[in-house]
C-alpha positions in Angstrom: 38.3 98.1 79.9 42.1 98.5 81.1 43.5 97.4 84.5 44.0 100.6 86.5 46.3 99.3 89.3 47.9 96.3 91.0 45.4 95.0 93.5 47.5 92.9 95.6 50.8 90.8 95.9 50.4 87.2 96.9 53.1 84.6 97.4 53.8 81.5 99.4 55.7 81.6 102.6 56.9 79.0 105.1 55.7 81.3 108.0 53.2 83.7 106.8 52.6 85.3 110.2 56.3 85.9 110.9 56.9 87.3 107.3 53.9 89.6 107.6 55.3 90.9 110.9 58.8 91.5 109.3 57.4 93.5 106.4 55.2 95.5 108.8 58.1 96.2 111.2 60.9 97.0 108.8 59.3 98.4 105.6 55.8 99.5 106.7 54.2 97.3 104.2 50.9 95.6 104.7 47.5 96.0 106.4 46.8 99.3 108.0 49.7 101.2 106.5 49.1 104.5 104.4 52.6 105.5 103.4 52.9 108.3 106.0 54.3 106.3 108.9 50.9 106.0 110.7 49.0 102.8 111.0 45.3 101.9 111.3 45.2 98.6 113.1 41.6 97.8 112.0 42.3 98.3 108.2 42.9 95.1 106.2 44.5 96.7 103.2 47.6 98.8 102.5 46.9 102.3 101.1 49.8 103.2 98.8 50.7 106.5 97.4 50.1 107.3 93.7 53.0 107.1 91.4 54.9 105.0 89.0 54.8 101.2 88.9 57.0 99.1 86.7 55.6 95.8 85.3 58.5 94.0 83.5 58.9 90.3 82.9 62.5 89.4 82.6 64.2 86.7 80.7 64.2 83.3 82.6 68.2 83.5 82.6 68.3 87.0 84.2 71.0 87.6 86.9 69.2 90.7 88.1 68.1 88.6 91.2 68.9 85.1 92.4 68.0 82.4 90.0 66.3 80.2 92.6 63.7 83.0 93.1 60.9 83.5 90.6 60.2 87.1 91.4 61.7 90.3 93.1 59.6 92.8 94.8 60.4 96.4 94.1 59.2 99.0 96.6 59.1 102.7 95.8 60.4 104.6 98.8 60.9 108.2 100.0 64.0 108.8 102.3 66.1 106.0 101.2 69.0 106.8 103.3 67.0 106.8 106.5 65.4 103.5 105.6 68.7 101.9 105.0 70.0 103.3 108.3 67.1 101.7 110.1 67.5 98.3 108.2 71.1 98.1 109.0 70.5 99.0 112.7 68.2 96.0 112.8 70.9 93.7 111.5 69.5 93.5 108.0 72.1 93.2 105.1 71.7 96.0 102.6 73.5 96.1 99.3 74.0 99.2 97.2 76.0 99.8 94.1 76.8 103.1 92.5 76.1 101.7 89.0 72.6 101.1 90.0 71.8 104.8 90.6 71.2 107.3 87.9 69.8 110.9 87.9 67.1 109.7 85.4 65.8 106.7 87.3 66.8 107.2 90.9 68.6 105.4 93.6 68.3 101.7 94.4 69.3 99.3 97.2 68.7 95.6 97.8 67.7 93.5 100.8 66.2 90.1 101.5 63.4 89.2 103.6 63.7 86.4 106.3 62.7 83.8 103.7 65.3 84.9 101.2 63.0 86.8 98.8 64.9 89.6 97.1 63.5 93.1 97.6 64.6 96.2 95.7 64.1 99.6 97.2 63.7 102.3 94.7 63.8 106.1 95.4 62.7 108.0 92.3 64.5 111.2 91.5 61.6 113.3 92.7 61.1 111.5 96.0 64.1 113.1 97.6 
């Protein structure tokens, strides 16, 4: 019987409540969100939209994200430009590079959460 989806992402945080609030406010990630911009306060789960998920262990020596971090979160987004504008307006540093973007895979940007965890924002070609 195969696994059918990712059921959750769990990681340690120095201040879980503050980090939860940051993801909620800036990325719309977490309990009650449904991927449409609305939020049900009483839901304890995040309802994501169907689509591709990449599962890819990297070599220990990768330089794709900071060496001191064991993982990087990658979020599939729609409307990358608007999201990046919102993040920048909130004082969040955003990194983009032309070489990250291709017509086959889409567009990418990087940010870090308040605890320094790397986050890749990915807009697939069809998400326009």
